[in-house]
C-alpha positions, 0 to 999 in steps of 0.5 A: 500500500502506498499513500501520497501525503503533503505537509498541509495534510492532503492524502491520496491512496495509491495502488502498487503501481502508483495509480490513485485509489479513490478520491484524495482527502484532507486530514484535519490532524495529519499526525493522528491520521498517519499514526492510525494508518501506520498502526493498521497497515504500515503503508509506504508514504510517498512525500516530497521530502522527509526533512520537511515532514518527518521531524514534525511527526516525530515531535507529535510522537508519530513514527513511520516504517517506510517512505519514498523520499521524492527529493532524494530519489530525484537527486539520484536519478538526475545524477544517473542521467548526468544532470548532477546538481539540478534542482530536485524538489517537487516543484522542479520535477513538475516543471520539467515534466510540463516543459516549464521553467525550472525553479531553484530548490528552496534552501533549508535553514541551518539547524537551530540548537535545541531550546531555540524556535521550533517553528510551527508543526508543519511549514506551509508548502511554498510554492503551492503544490498539488497532490496530483503533482506529487503522484505524477512525479512519483510515477515518472520516477518509477518509469525512469527507475526502470530505465536505469542500468541495473533497475533492481540495484537502483531500487535498493539504493532508493529504498535505502536512501529513503530509509536513511532519511527516516533514520537521520530524522529519528536520531536527531530527534532522539539525541545522543546522550551527553553529560554536560558536567563531564564535558565542562570538566574535560574542557577545564582540564584541557584549556583551563577555566573559561575567560570572560573575554578572549581565549582560555588560559592554555591557548594564551600560554601556547600563543606566547610560546609560539611567538617566543619560538619565532622571536615575534610579538602579536602573531596570531597562531589561529591565522594560517597566513600569519604562520606561513609568513612567520616560517618564511621569515625563518627561512622555511617555505611551507604551502599551508599549516596542515598537520602533515606539513608541520610535522615535517619541519624542524623548528621549535614552534612546531610542537606548540603549534600542533597543540594549539591547533588541536585545542583551538579546534576543540574550543571553537567547535566543541567548547562552552558556547557549543555546550550551552547551545547544543546540549539540552536535557542530557542529549545532543540533537544535531541535524543529519543530512543523508546523502550530503556528500557526493559519495553518499555519505551523510553530512550534518547541519549544525552541531558538528555531529560527524566530527566529534573529537575523540577527547570530547567523546568522554562526555558521551555517557550512556544513561544509568542502567544503559550501555552503548553498542558501538560497531565499526566496520574495519577494512570496509573499503578494501572489502568492497573493492574485493566484492565489486571487482569480482577478483576471486583471489582478493575475495578469498582474502576478504573472507577472513578476519584481517584482510591485510594479514591474509594478503601479506601471507599470500602475496607480500612475504608476510609484510602486512604493512606493505599489503595495506600500502598496496590496497590503499594506493590502488583505491586512492591512486597513490603512485609514489614512495613505498606504494610503487613496488607494493602496487606492482605486487598487487597488480600481478596477484590481483589483476581483476581488482587492480584493473577495476579501479584503473578503469574507473580512473581512466573513465574519469580522466577522459571526462566520463562518469562512474557509478557505485555498485547500486547506481549512485553516479559521480558528479561531472568534472565541472562540479566541485570535487569532494575533498573527503575522497582524498587520502588523509595527510597527503597533498592534492594530486596535479590537476591532470590526475585529480579527476581520475583519482576522484573517480577511482575512489568514488566507485569504492567509497560510494559503494561502501556508503551504500553497504553502511546505509543498508546495514543501518536500514536493516538494523532499524527494522530489526530493533523496531519494538525494542527499547534500543535506540540508534543514536549516532551514525558516522560513515561506517560506524553505528552506535546503539543506546540500549538497556545494559541487559540487552547489550549482548543481544543488540551486538549480535543483531548488529553483526547479523545485519552487517552480514545481511547487508553484504548478501543484499548487495553482493549476493553469494560473494565470499567477501565478509564484512566483520564488525568491531563491536564494543559494549561500553558505558562511555563512547570514548572507551569503544575500540 
């Protein structure tokens, strides 16, 4: 059963093919109407955008099992057609269907910290839209879905993306347990007490130490341009002040600079102002953005939920009598590479626990570090230093896997588009490149190689994001009806908050869902996706 719904309360039943059944009707109390239908039959709700409807339902105490998010689906279909970045809202879809000028999407405001204005229950749709427009757009999407390269896979992607939108709203509503008193203590431990004006004591001390090392006064270490000029005056030329650049320099200012950078980020991103703004009643309530990154990984609006420093995680403490189950998919991208490439040798190595150790034993004379360098080099296009001989070994022993990413790189270098396993398509060369696809702590490649390196990793990272999203969706279903709650999802890590006596059972459920996600995407592949699972009272104690 399908039900089309608009934020203003208009509803229309649809049959399995998306055709209207009966007449549309106006619900005087939309949350109550949806709750009644959900209890009776759990239909799939077809709506313009989860972000515009579901948060208000959650505030009214209503949850739904399934939906079709038209806006997220449209973004996937536009990308598949090589039209990445075009407007994807219902008004734009309707305009394209009728040959009218396509209006831009309305920007959503940044998330407001809890305790600020919550707005009305449902924002009025603007511009005014018709239920018939929504039904027509849904039918058109189903038609285009059937024309994709692998319709079955693409339907799974659409379903997972829509489920992810529900989960994102639910996690933002539930919130991540957060102890404000512990957070305040660790800030004082790291930075000293807060000051009425200016930075805390430890940052002031480091600023003085940095100025002394340079023999200057008044240098602001939080301004990269000033630091670069200070090094230049000392006879050291650096392109920027990134950590990996500074670590290569022999100068007395480096150590305090590195400490300053770390503490300054904590103070500005997760300091007392952040604590007062974002943590209410023992919970941190961010706003997640499903598909917010071109690879399909999530983003966040407000609060920095996906970038909580490890030291700050000490404040993430489970409620009394509860525990966190923290599951992390180790070596996810190399395992995805084995699965999507169809390389039988690499798949056999990925059937065990430590993929790098298996590769080392079979092909790298027992050198695990070299095996890791080879796989990372193949996925990210690293061609210098220790990667050169390691890549030669990888190419000789696992040619199918090596050629898979090489082909993706060649397509990108020639200006083409590549797709993930389920069908998410990379942006064209003219679109901004996602810096998140670069390997950590490495300089950007020359412009001529950048596009190929991007597409090389896109086919792996985007598929890894799909596996993680399917895991999350299946886990949500498995936990339905229990007291366990999903509270955090960061790339390939999921955190469940549950009663302590259920932690072992939840850990087993997470492992089962990881295995199920692998089967759903890759069938009977020998590749396995093991999880590192911790049951902890504090998030910082997870492995």
